Structures are given as structure tokens and as C-alpha cells.
C-alpha positions in Angstrom: -194.1 12.1 -13.3 -192.5 14.1 -10.4 -192.1 11.0 -8.3 -190.0 9.3 -11.0 -186.8 11.3 -10.3 -187.3 10.8 -6.6 -187.7 7.0 -7.0 -184.5 6.9 -9.2 -182.7 8.9 -6.5 -183.9 6.5 -3.8 -182.8 3.4 -5.6 -179.4 4.9 -6.4 -179.1 5.9 -2.8 -179.9 2.3 -1.6 -177.3 0.8 -4.0 -174.7 3.2 -2.9 -175.3 2.4 0.7 -175.4 -1.3 0.0 -172.1 -1.2 -1.8 -170.3 1.4 0.3 -170.9 -0.3 3.7 -169.1 -3.7 2.7 -166.0 -1.6 1.6 -165.4 -0.4 5.1 -166.7 -3.5 7.0 -164.4 -5.8 5.5 -161.7 -4.7 7.9 -163.4 -4.8 11.4 -167.0 -5.8 10.4 -169.4 -3.2 11.4 -167.2 -1.5 13.9 -164.5 1.1 13.6 -161.0 -0.3 14.1 -159.9 2.9 16.0 -162.9 2.8 18.2 -162.4 -0.8 19.1 -158.9 0.1 20.5 -160.2 3.4 22.0 -157.8 5.6 20.1 -158.1 8.4 17.5 -157.3 8.1 13.8 -154.2 10.3 14.5 -152.7 8.0 17.1 -149.3 6.8 16.6 -148.0 3.3 16.8 -146.9 3.5 20.4 -150.4 4.7 21.4 -152.0 1.8 19.5 -149.8 -0.7 20.9 -150.5 0.5 24.6 -154.2 0.6 24.0 -154.1 -3.0 22.8 -152.2 -4.4 25.7 -154.5 -2.5 28.0 -157.6 -4.0 26.5 -156.0 -7.5 26.3 -155.4 -7.5 30.0 -159.2 -6.9 30.5 -160.7 -9.0 27.8 -158.2 -11.8 27.0 -159.8 -15.2 27.5 -157.2 -16.1 30.1 -158.1 -13.1 32.1 -161.9 -13.0 31.5 -164.0 -16.1 31.0 -167.1 -14.2 29.9 -168.0 -15.4 26.4 -169.0 -11.8 25.4 -165.6 -10.6 26.5 -163.9 -13.3 24.4 -165.9 -12.1 21.3 -165.0 -8.6 21.9 -161.2 -9.7 22.3 -161.2 -11.2 18.9 -162.4 -7.9 17.3 -159.8 -6.0 19.3 -157.0 -8.3 18.1 -158.2 -8.0 14.6 -158.2 -4.2 14.8 -154.7 -4.2 16.3 -153.4 -6.5 13.5 -154.8 -4.0 10.9 -153.6 -0.8 12.6 -150.1 -1.9 13.8 -148.9 -2.4 10.2 -148.3 1.0 8.3 -149.4 -0.6 5.1 -152.7 -2.1 6.2 -153.3 0.9 8.3 -152.8 3.2 5.2 -155.2 1.1 3.2 -157.9 1.3 6.0 -157.6 5.0 6.3 -158.0 5.3 2.5 -161.1 3.1 2.7 -162.6 5.4 5.4 -161.8 8.5 3.3 -163.0 7.0 0.0 -165.7 4.6 0.7 -167.1 4.9 -2.8 -164.2 3.0 -4.3 -165.7 -0.3 -3.4 -163.9 -2.7 -5.6 -160.5 -0.9 -5.3 -160.7 -1.1 -1.5 -161.8 -4.8 -1.5 -159.1 -5.7 -4.0 -156.3 -4.1 -1.8 -157.7 -5.8 1.3 -157.8 -9.3 -0.1 -154.5 -8.9 -1.7 -152.9 -7.8 1.5 -154.4 -10.6 3.6 -154.6 -13.6 1.2 -152.3 -12.7 -1.7 -149.1 -14.1 -0.1 -151.0 -17.2 1.0 -152.3 -18.2 -2.4 -150.3 -20.6 -4.6 -149.8 -18.9 -8.1 -150.2 -22.3 -9.5 -153.5 -22.8 -8.1 -154.5 -19.3 -9.4 -153.3 -20.2 -12.8 -155.2 -23.5 -12.9 -158.4 -21.8 -11.7 -158.0 -19.1 -14.3 -157.5 -21.6 -17.1 -160.6 -23.6 -15.9 -162.7 -20.5 -15.9 -161.6 -19.3 -19.3 -161.9 -22.7 -20.8 -165.4 -23.1 -19.5 -166.4 -19.7 -21.1 -164.6 -20.6 -24.3 -166.5 -24.0 -24.5 -169.8 -22.3 -23.8 -169.2 -19.6 -26.4 -168.2 -22.3 -29.0 -171.4 -24.3 -28.3 -173.5 -21.0 -28.7 -171.8 -20.2 -31.9 -172.3 -23.9 -33.1 -176.0 -23.8 -32.5 -176.4 -20.3 -34.1 -174.7 -21.6 -37.3 -176.9 -24.7 -37.3 -179.9 -22.6 -36.9 -178.9 -20.3 -39.7 -178.2 -23.1 -42.1 -181.5 -24.9 -41.3 -183.4 -21.8 -42.5 -181.7 -21.9 -46.0 -183.6 -23.4 -48.9 -180.6 -25.5 -49.7 -180.8 -27.2 -46.4 -184.6 -27.8 -46.6 -184.3 -29.2 -50.1 -181.5 -31.6 -49.0 -183.5 -32.7 -46.0 -186.5 -33.4 -48.2 -184.3 -35.4 -50.6 -182.9 -37.4 -47.6 -186.5 -38.1 -46.4 -187.6 -39.3 -49.8 -184.4 -41.5 -50.1 -185.2 -43.0 -46.6 -189.0 -43.4 -47.0 -189.3 -43.8 -50.8 -189.7 -47.7 -50.6 -192.3 -47.5 -47.9 -194.3 -44.6 -49.6 -194.4 -46.5 -52.8 -196.2 -49.4 -51.2 -199.1 -47.2 -50.0 -201.4 -45.4 -52.4 -201.9 -42.4 -50.0 -198.2 -42.0 -49.4 -196.2 -42.4 -46.3 -196.1 -39.5 -43.7 -192.9 -39.5 -41.9 -193.1 -39.1 -38.1 -191.5 -36.4 -36.1 -188.9 -38.5 -34.5 -187.6 -39.8 -37.8 -187.5 -36.3 -39.2 -185.4 -35.2 -36.1 -183.1 -38.1 -36.7 -182.6 -37.1 -40.3 -182.0 -33.6 -39.3 -179.3 -34.5 -36.9 -177.7 -36.7 -39.5 -177.7 -33.9 -42.0 -176.1 -31.5 -39.3 -173.0 -33.8 -39.3 -172.6 -33.2 -43.1 -172.6 -29.3 -42.6 -169.2 -27.9 -43.3 -167.9 -24.9 -41.2 -170.2 -25.9 -38.3 -168.4 -28.8 -36.6 -169.2 -29.4 -33.0 -166.8 -27.9 -30.4 -163.9 -30.1 -29.2 -162.1 -30.0 -25.9 -158.8 -30.2 -27.8 -159.1 -26.6 -28.8 -159.8 -25.3 -25.3 -157.3 -23.0 -23.7 -156.6 -25.1 -20.7 -156.1 -28.3 -22.8 -153.8 -26.5 -25.3 -151.8 -25.1 -22.2 -151.4 -28.6 -20.8 -150.2 -29.8 -24.2 -147.9 -27.0 -24.7 -144.7 -28.9 -24.1 -145.8 -31.6 -26.6 -146.8 -29.0 -29.0 -143.4 -27.1 -28.8 -141.5 -30.3 -29.2 -143.6 -31.4 -32.2 -143.0 -27.8 -33.8 -139.2 -28.1 -33.2 -139.1 -31.6 -34.9 -141.2 -30.3 -37.8 -139.0 -27.3 -38.4 -135.9 -29.6 -38.2 -137.3 -32.0 -40.7 -138.3 -29.2 -43.0 -134.8 -27.6 -42.9 -133.1 -30.9 -43.5 -135.3 -31.9 -46.4 -135.7 -28.7 -48.3 -132.8 -26.5 -47.2 -130.0 -29.1 -47.0 -131.1 -32.0 -49.3 -133.0 -29.6 -51.8 -135.6 -32.2 -52.3 -138.9 -31.3 -54.1 -141.9 -30.2 -51.9 -144.4 -32.9 -51.2 -148.0 -32.3 -51.9 -149.0 -31.6 -48.2 -146.0 -29.2 -47.8 -146.7 -27.4 -51.1 -150.3 -27.0 -50.1 -149.2 -25.5 -46.8 -146.8 -23.0 -48.6 -149.5 -22.1 -51.0 -152.1 -21.6 -48.3 -149.6 -19.5 -46.2 -148.7 -17.3 -49.3 -152.4 -16.5 -50.0 -153.2 -16.0 -46.3 -156.1 -18.5 -46.5 -157.4 -20.3 -43.5 -157.2 -24.1 -43.3 -161.0 -24.5 -43.6 -161.1 -22.3 -46.8 -158.3 -24.3 -48.3 -160.1 -27.6 -47.5 -163.3 -26.4 -49.2 -161.4 -25.9 -52.6 -161.8 -28.5 -55.2 -158.8 -30.5 -56.2 -158.4 -29.0 -59.6 -158.2 -25.5 -58.1 -155.7 -26.7 -55.4 -153.5 -28.2 -58.2 -153.7 -25.0 -60.3 -152.5 -22.9 -57.4 -149.8 -25.3 -56.4 -148.4 -25.5 -59.9 -148.1 -21.7 -59.8 -145.5 -21.9 -56.9 -147.1 -18.9 -55.2 -144.6 -19.4 -52.3 -142.1 -17.6 -54.6 -142.6 -13.9 -54.3 -142.5 -13.1 -58.0 -145.0 -15.8 -58.8 -147.4 -14.4 -56.1 -147.1 -10.9 -57.3 -147.8 -12.0 -60.9 -150.8 -14.1 -59.8 -152.2 -11.2 -57.7 -151.8 -8.9 -60.7 -153.8 -11.3 -62.8 -156.5 -11.4 -60.2 -156.7 -7.6 -60.0 -156.9 -7.4 -63.8 -159.6 -10.2 -63.9 -161.5 -8.3 -61.2 -161.4 -5.0 -63.1 -162.6 -6.9 -66.3 -165.5 -8.4 -64.5 -166.4 -5.0 -62.8 -166.3 -3.3 -66.3 -168.5 -6.1 -67.8 -171.1 -5.7 -64.9 -171.2 -1.8 -65.5 -171.6 -2.4 -69.2 -174.5 -4.9 -68.7 -176.1 -2.4 -66.2 -175.7 0.3 -68.8 -177.3 -1.7 -71.5 -180.2 -2.8 -69.3 -180.8 0.8 -68.4 -180.6 2.0 -72.0 -183.1 -0.7 -73.0 -185.4 0.3 -70.2 -185.3 3.9 -71.2 -186.0 3.0 -74.8 -188.9 0.6 -73.7 -190.4 3.2 -71.5 -190.4 5.7 -74.4 -192.5 3.3 -76.5 -194.7 1.6 -73.9 -197.3 3.0 -71.3 -196.0 3.4 -67.9 -198.4 0.7 -66.3 -197.2 -1.9 -68.8 -193.6 -1.2 -67.8 -194.4 -1.7 -64.2 -196.2 -4.9 -64.9 -193.3 -6.2 -67.0 -190.4 -5.4 -64.7 -192.3 -6.2 -61.5 
């Protein structure tokens, strides 16, 4: 047991070393930028410049053909590019003093060196692609979860059996022993039944963030035309609402999602539309009726519960306990 804390400490130490080292080495690899130029961290800009020119005379490829010297000069030039600018030098000094801030140091470095070179449009396209991919994956995951939940319900199993009997009834009647459906046919019937499940439609690319962004000009134009047509028909000409528009106003007044409205039967839709719930007074009256109806049903449930409890108490007073358990269980 005593070795467990030590092992945890060792693992944490290795992780810290693994992450801290890259936060400093992103500037001058494994070397120290100041050491490459042969100056101290307190050196001023003039001293850094002089040190660089002195080393360039010694290690520049035009002055020294040695391959190793050429590699060293590349490091020296990189160190000079970092230290000659006050902003990047400040970032490098901060990374030295705070090596534990790995992600912050890395973000500042890449923003300083690659931020101005990156096309914002390319960044936007890449971001939309990534978000759309995650959105599509999430939709498929939720779709399969919904299908799996529905398949476990008795209603789905009964409907599947009914569909199997409908398809295999003729063949089974010809055989005395019955007809046993094969696995492939059962899978086909199951897939066919999946298409009939409401509220679990397969994901579509038209709902993805990237596609909607690309279609944004078309969507805005269509919305402007719709508002203009609405204003002309119902505000200026004072015509009666069409069935579709009355349905939209009713659904919006009730705050019902489109799917919930679609699942309502036609008689319920007609009743709600005839109430003209988009008028504030009509909506308040309807909601008041619903609250009264809810209270009435709640009172009835409480009354039924009380009667059941009273009957049970009376039954227990006249019947042995073991009989009561048998009857009610």
C-alpha cells in the first residue's frame, strides 16, 4: 500500500515532464535561445544584434561550408528572430518562467507565428466542417439510441409480430407445422418497421451547421419574401388565414414544437384552430380552462385514491392479513 502514493507521484511527475518540455522547446527546440546567441537573459537588443552578426560571420553557409555549421546557423537565426522582437521575446521569457502553462504558451506561440498567415475564411470553413462532423455523429448516435429504446417496447414487438404474420401468413397456412421465418427476413421486416417510427427519423445533411450556413443567403431571402407576403395578405388585404398559416399561429401561441403538432389528430388541430388561440384573450381563456380541467382531474384522482384506501382499511378490518396480501398482490 505504501508504494501506491509513490507510483502516483512518479506517474504525475512523468506527465508533467512530458508536457512541460514541449512548451519551452517549441521556440528553439531543445536549446535555449539565449545560449544559442551566447547572451544572458538580461541582454538588451543591441547586445543580441551584435551577438547574432558575430555568429553569422562564423557559421553562415557562405562563410563556412561545414554541414554541421549550417545546421547550427539555422538555430542561431531562429533564436535571433525570436529575441529581436520585443513581443515574441516577452512570450519566450514568460514560457521560461511559467513552463507549467503548456497550452497557454503554445497558443501564444502559434498565434504569433501563424496567426497572421492563416486565412480567416479557411479557419471558418475548417471549423464548420469539424462542428458539422460532430453534429452528424451525435445525430446518428441519438437516432440509434432511440431505435434501440423503441425496439425494447412491447408495442414494437407486437407490431413486428403482426407484420411477420402478415407477410408469412400465406406460406405458414400451407404447412401443417407452420412456417419459421428466417433471420434475414426478420431483419428486413425490422428495418421496414424502423421507417414507420415517428420521432426517430434518420439524420439528414440539410440540418447540419455547415449546410445551413451555406444556405443562409437563400434562407434569409426566403424569410424576407415570406414576411412580405404575410404582411400583404393579412395586414393590408385583411384576408382570412389559410389552414397552414392558422396552424402556424396556433402552434406558435401554444409553444408547441413542429413534431408535436404533426402528431396531433386532425380533429384536435381543427378544435384548436377554431379557438383562434393567436388572439391573446382567447389563449388566456383556453389556458384557464386547461388549468381548471387539470385541477378537476387531480381532485378526482385524489378522491379515487381516498376511496380505494378506505375500502382497503375496511377490508383489512374484516379479513385476515394473509388473505389481504394474496388479494392485493
